[in-house]
C-alpha positions in Angstrom: 6.2 -20.5 34.2 9.7 -20.0 35.3 11.2 -17.4 37.6 12.5 -15.4 34.6 9.5 -15.7 32.4 7.9 -12.6 31.1 4.2 -11.7 30.7 3.0 -11.5 27.1 2.8 -7.7 27.6 6.4 -7.5 28.7 7.4 -9.7 25.6 5.5 -7.4 23.3 7.1 -4.3 24.9 10.5 -5.8 24.5 9.8 -6.3 20.7 8.5 -2.8 20.5 11.7 -1.4 22.2 13.9 -3.4 19.9 12.1 -2.2 16.7 12.1 1.4 17.8 15.9 1.1 18.4 16.3 -0.4 14.9 14.2 2.3 13.2 16.0 5.1 15.1 19.5 3.7 14.3 18.6 3.4 10.6 17.2 6.9 10.6 20.4 8.3 12.3 22.4 6.5 9.7 20.5 8.1 6.9 20.8 11.5 8.4 24.5 11.2 8.9 25.2 9.7 5.4 22.9 11.6 3.1 22.8 15.3 2.4 19.0 15.3 1.7 16.0 13.9 3.5 14.8 10.8 1.6 11.3 9.4 1.7 11.2 7.0 4.7 8.4 4.5 5.0 6.9 2.3 7.7 4.5 -0.5 6.8 2.3 -1.7 9.7 1.4 -5.0 8.0 0.8 -8.5 9.4 3.2 -9.2 12.3 4.3 -5.5 12.7 0.7 -4.1 13.0 0.1 -5.4 16.6 3.5 -3.8 17.7 2.4 -0.5 16.0 -1.0 -0.7 17.9 0.8 -1.6 21.1 2.6 1.8 21.0 5.5 1.6 18.7 6.7 5.1 18.1 7.5 5.8 14.4 9.3 9.1 13.6 6.9 11.8 12.3 8.6 12.1 9.0 8.1 8.5 8.0 5.2 7.8 5.6 2.8 5.1 7.0 2.0 2.6 4.3 -1.3 0.9 4.7 -2.3 -2.3 2.8 -5.3 -4.1 1.4 -6.3 -7.6 2.6 -5.1 -9.3 -0.6 -8.7 -9.4 -1.9 -9.0 -5.6 -2.7 -10.4 -4.3 0.6 -8.3 -1.7 2.3 -7.6 -3.1 5.8 -7.4 0.1 7.7 -7.5 3.9 7.2 -5.3 6.4 9.1 -6.7 8.0 12.3 -7.0 11.8 12.6 -3.6 11.8 14.4 -2.0 9.6 11.6 -3.5 11.9 8.9 -1.7 14.9 10.5 1.7 13.2 10.4 4.4 15.2 8.4 5.3 11.9 6.6 1.8 11.4 5.4 0.2 8.1 4.4 0.4 5.7 1.5 -1.0 2.5 0.3 0.3 -0.9 -0.8 -2.4 -2.4 -3.0 -2.3 -6.1 -4.0 -3.5 -6.9 -7.5 -1.7 -10.2 -7.4 -1.0 -12.3 -4.3 1.4 -15.2 -3.6 -0.1 -17.4 -1.0 -0.4 -21.0 0.0 -1.9 -23.3 -2.7 -5.4 -22.5 -3.5 -5.3 -18.8 -2.5 -2.6 -17.4 -4.8 -3.5 -15.3 -7.8 -0.2 -14.2 -9.3 -1.2 -14.2 -13.0 -4.8 -12.9 -12.8 -6.7 -10.3 -10.9 -10.0 -11.2 -9.2 -10.8 -7.7 -8.1 -13.2 -5.9 -10.4 -12.0 -2.4 -11.6 -15.1 -0.8 -10.1 -14.2 -2.3 -6.6 -10.5 -1.1 -7.0 -11.8 2.4 -7.8 -14.2 2.4 -4.8 -11.5 1.2 -2.4 -8.8 3.6 -3.7 -11.3 6.5 -3.7 -12.1 5.8 -0.1 -8.4 5.5 0.7 -7.8 8.9 -0.9 -10.7 10.5 0.9 -9.4 9.1 4.2 -5.9 10.8 3.8 -3.9 8.0 2.0 -2.4 10.3 -0.6 1.4 10.5 -0.4 2.6 7.2 -2.0 0.7 4.6 -3.9 2.4 1.2 -4.6 0.8 -1.6 -6.6 1.9 -5.2 -6.2 1.5 -7.2 -9.5 3.0 -10.6 -10.3 3.0 -10.6 -14.0 2.8 -7.4 -15.9 1.2 -8.6 -19.1 -1.9 -10.3 -17.7 -2.5 -7.3 -15.3 -1.7 -4.6 -17.7 -5.3 -3.3 -17.6 -5.4 -3.2 -13.8 -1.9 -1.5 -13.7 -3.0 1.1 -16.1 -6.3 1.8 -14.3 -4.4 2.0 -10.9 -1.9 4.5 -12.5 -4.6 6.7 -13.8 -6.4 6.9 -10.4 -3.1 7.6 -8.7 -2.3 10.4 -11.2 -5.7 12.2 -11.1 -8.3 10.6 -8.8 -10.4 13.7 -8.8 -11.2 13.1 -12.5 -14.3 11.0 -13.0 -13.0 7.7 -14.1 -15.7 5.1 -13.9 -15.1 1.7 -15.3 -17.5 2.2 -18.2 -15.5 5.2 -19.5 -12.3 3.2 -19.0 -13.6 0.3 -21.0 -14.9 2.5 -23.8 -11.5 4.2 -24.0 -9.7 0.8 -24.1 -12.0 -0.4 -26.9 -11.4 2.8 -28.8 -7.6 2.3 -28.4 -7.9 -1.2 -29.7 -9.9 -0.2 -32.7 -7.2 2.5 -33.5 -4.5 -0.1 -33.1 -6.2 -2.5 -35.5 -6.8 0.3 -38.0 -3.1 1.4 -37.9 -2.0 -2.2 -38.2 -4.1 -2.6 -41.4 -2.6 0.5 -43.0 
């Protein structure tokens, strides 16, 4: 180590300080430019999560967006303190994933609807309610998952188990075939 080397903690603190300065500068720009308060988000994901856990201060009116692990499991739920934030909490849910060869699933979804419902229901119960975003690669092959996600986001309190969803889809298909034959 050299004379001007910094410890790993000092380097992490320097990153936190820089990111806080960037966030605050951008927030000030929005306040001085807009005549309304837009939705502002912070996504503690991958390389930013350790900085957030180290003590990065995110303004209270920012919505924290949590994510799943690319395989349908929500990585983390907000703490009591995070649930009390003015900005609230949201989720970024992958139903398609671009990754190194052998792990990507852009044109299909390997997450069962029942699992999606279970994870998103837990997320809602844990205070992730303000904003739900779904990552899909190709819309047509993931139309069913997109529709299911949208229905959960719209009214999660409604009992929407996968068997009811499938029966409704089958009825819709039968109706469409009937109308096509008329």
